[in-house]
KOLMARKE-136087 format. One line per field, with one value per residue (C-alpha): residue number from 1; x, y, z. Coordinates in steps of 0.25 Angstrom, whole numbers, padded with zeros to 4 digits, always signed. Example, Ala and Ser with C-alpha at 12.3 -4.5 7.8 and 13.67 -1.06 7.14 Angstrom:
<recs>
seq <- [1,2] $
X <- [+0049,+0055] $
Y <- [-0018,-0004] $
Z <- [+0031,+0029] $
</recs>
This chain:
<recs>
seq <- [1,2,3,4,5,6,7,8,9,10,11,12,13,14,15,16,17,18,19,20,21,22,23,24,25,26,27,28,29,30,31,32,33,34,35,36,37,38,39,40,41,42,43,44,45,46,47,48,49,50,51,52,53,54,55,56,57,58,59,60,61,62,63,64,65,66,67,68,69,70,71,72,73,74,75,76,77,78,79,80,81,82,83,84,85,86,87,88,89,90,91,92,93,94,95,96,97,98,99,100,101,102,103,104,105,106,107,108,109,110,111,112,113,114,115,116,117,118,119,120,121,122,123,124,125,126,127,128,129,130,131,132,133,134,135,136,137,138,139,140,141,142,143,144,145,146,147,148,149,150,151,152,153,154,155,156,157] $
X <- [+0279,+0265,+0254,+0249,+0262,+0265,+0251,+0254,+0267,+0262,+0249,+0257,+0268,+0257,+0250,+0263,+0265,+0251,+0253,+0266,+0259,+0248,+0258,+0265,+0252,+0249,+0264,+0263,+0250,+0252,+0265,+0263,+0265,+0279,+0286,+0273,+0279,+0292,+0283,+0275,+0287,+0285,+0270,+0265,+0280,+0276,+0267,+0280,+0286,+0282,+0273,+0264,+0269,+0263,+0249,+0249,+0251,+0240,+0231,+0234,+0230,+0217,+0213,+0216,+0206,+0196,+0182,+0180,+0189,+0188,+0195,+0197,+0212,+0220,+0226,+0239,+0234,+0228,+0241,+0248,+0238,+0240,+0255,+0253,+0246,+0254,+0267,+0261,+0256,+0248,+0237,+0227,+0228,+0242,+0238,+0232,+0225,+0222,+0225,+0239,+0240,+0250,+0246,+0257,+0252,+0238,+0243,+0250,+0237,+0229,+0239,+0237,+0222,+0224,+0233,+0222,+0211,+0219,+0222,+0207,+0203,+0195,+0195,+0203,+0192,+0181,+0191,+0194,+0179,+0176,+0187,+0194,+0186,+0178,+0189,+0197,+0194,+0203,+0203,+0199,+0213,+0216,+0203,+0206,+0220,+0215,+0204,+0214,+0224,+0213,+0210,+0225,+0227,+0214,+0218,+0232,+0226] $
Y <- [+0390,+0393,+0387,+0379,+0374,+0369,+0363,+0355,+0350,+0346,+0339,+0332,+0327,+0322,+0315,+0308,+0303,+0298,+0291,+0285,+0280,+0273,+0267,+0261,+0256,+0249,+0244,+0238,+0231,+0226,+0220,+0221,+0236,+0235,+0248,+0257,+0266,+0268,+0270,+0281,+0289,+0297,+0298,+0312,+0317,+0323,+0333,+0339,+0343,+0350,+0349,+0345,+0353,+0367,+0362,+0352,+0363,+0370,+0358,+0354,+0367,+0367,+0354,+0358,+0370,+0362,+0360,+0347,+0336,+0342,+0355,+0362,+0360,+0369,+0364,+0364,+0355,+0346,+0345,+0342,+0331,+0325,+0325,+0319,+0307,+0305,+0303,+0296,+0282,+0282,+0290,+0281,+0293,+0289,+0277,+0277,+0263,+0262,+0247,+0251,+0257,+0248,+0243,+0251,+0264,+0260,+0258,+0271,+0277,+0271,+0276,+0290,+0289,+0285,+0297,+0306,+0300,+0302,+0316,+0319,+0312,+0301,+0286,+0280,+0271,+0282,+0291,+0280,+0278,+0292,+0297,+0287,+0274,+0279,+0288,+0276,+0263,+0253,+0239,+0228,+0225,+0240,+0241,+0230,+0235,+0249,+0244,+0235,+0247,+0256,+0246,+0245,+0260,+0262,+0252,+0260,+0274] $
Z <- [+0297,+0295,+0303,+0291,+0288,+0302,+0303,+0290,+0295,+0309,+0302,+0291,+0301,+0311,+0299,+0295,+0309,+0310,+0297,+0302,+0315,+0307,+0297,+0309,+0315,+0302,+0300,+0315,+0312,+0298,+0295,+0280,+0281,+0287,+0283,+0282,+0293,+0285,+0272,+0280,+0284,+0271,+0273,+0267,+0265,+0252,+0260,+0266,+0253,+0240,+0232,+0243,+0255,+0253,+0248,+0259,+0270,+0264,+0263,+0277,+0282,+0274,+0279,+0293,+0292,+0284,+0290,+0281,+0276,+0262,+0257,+0244,+0240,+0232,+0219,+0226,+0237,+0227,+0220,+0233,+0236,+0223,+0224,+0238,+0234,+0222,+0230,+0242,+0240,+0253,+0245,+0236,+0226,+0224,+0216,+0202,+0206,+0221,+0220,+0218,+0232,+0240,+0254,+0260,+0255,+0259,+0273,+0273,+0268,+0280,+0289,+0283,+0284,+0299,+0301,+0295,+0303,+0316,+0312,+0309,+0322,+0316,+0315,+0304,+0300,+0299,+0292,+0282,+0279,+0279,+0270,+0262,+0261,+0249,+0243,+0238,+0231,+0238,+0233,+0243,+0248,+0250,+0258,+0267,+0269,+0272,+0282,+0289,+0290,+0295,+0306,+0310,+0310,+0318,+0329,+0330,+0331] $
</recs>
């Protein structure tokens, strides 16, 4: 197995474990999310099979070696990303209308963000405000829920 492929699997399984950790934190603190940990067992599983696997190996390596957060993706990587968000409801891009995103998917999304912020070595609150707050137009219910779940995850870090 190449260094690039080994890095992809190590990074991806580590990320999935972190997402599951934050899902458990949310589930423990918020009874309405009972079952979130089970829901998250399949988090990012699509990255581990075609058509996402090969492009995600390359994409993960590209990001690992990038000097900035922004990199130029190949058309294959773009297609893999589009496939990923179309089959994974924890991504806002999955929904034609963001208002249709269920609370359980929002909870998994926040757990995903918490995992990413931990991987990057930053604060979830700062990461959210820097990366995601202006990227999506959540409704007021969703914003309140996201802010509440961010606080839950931040306390559990």
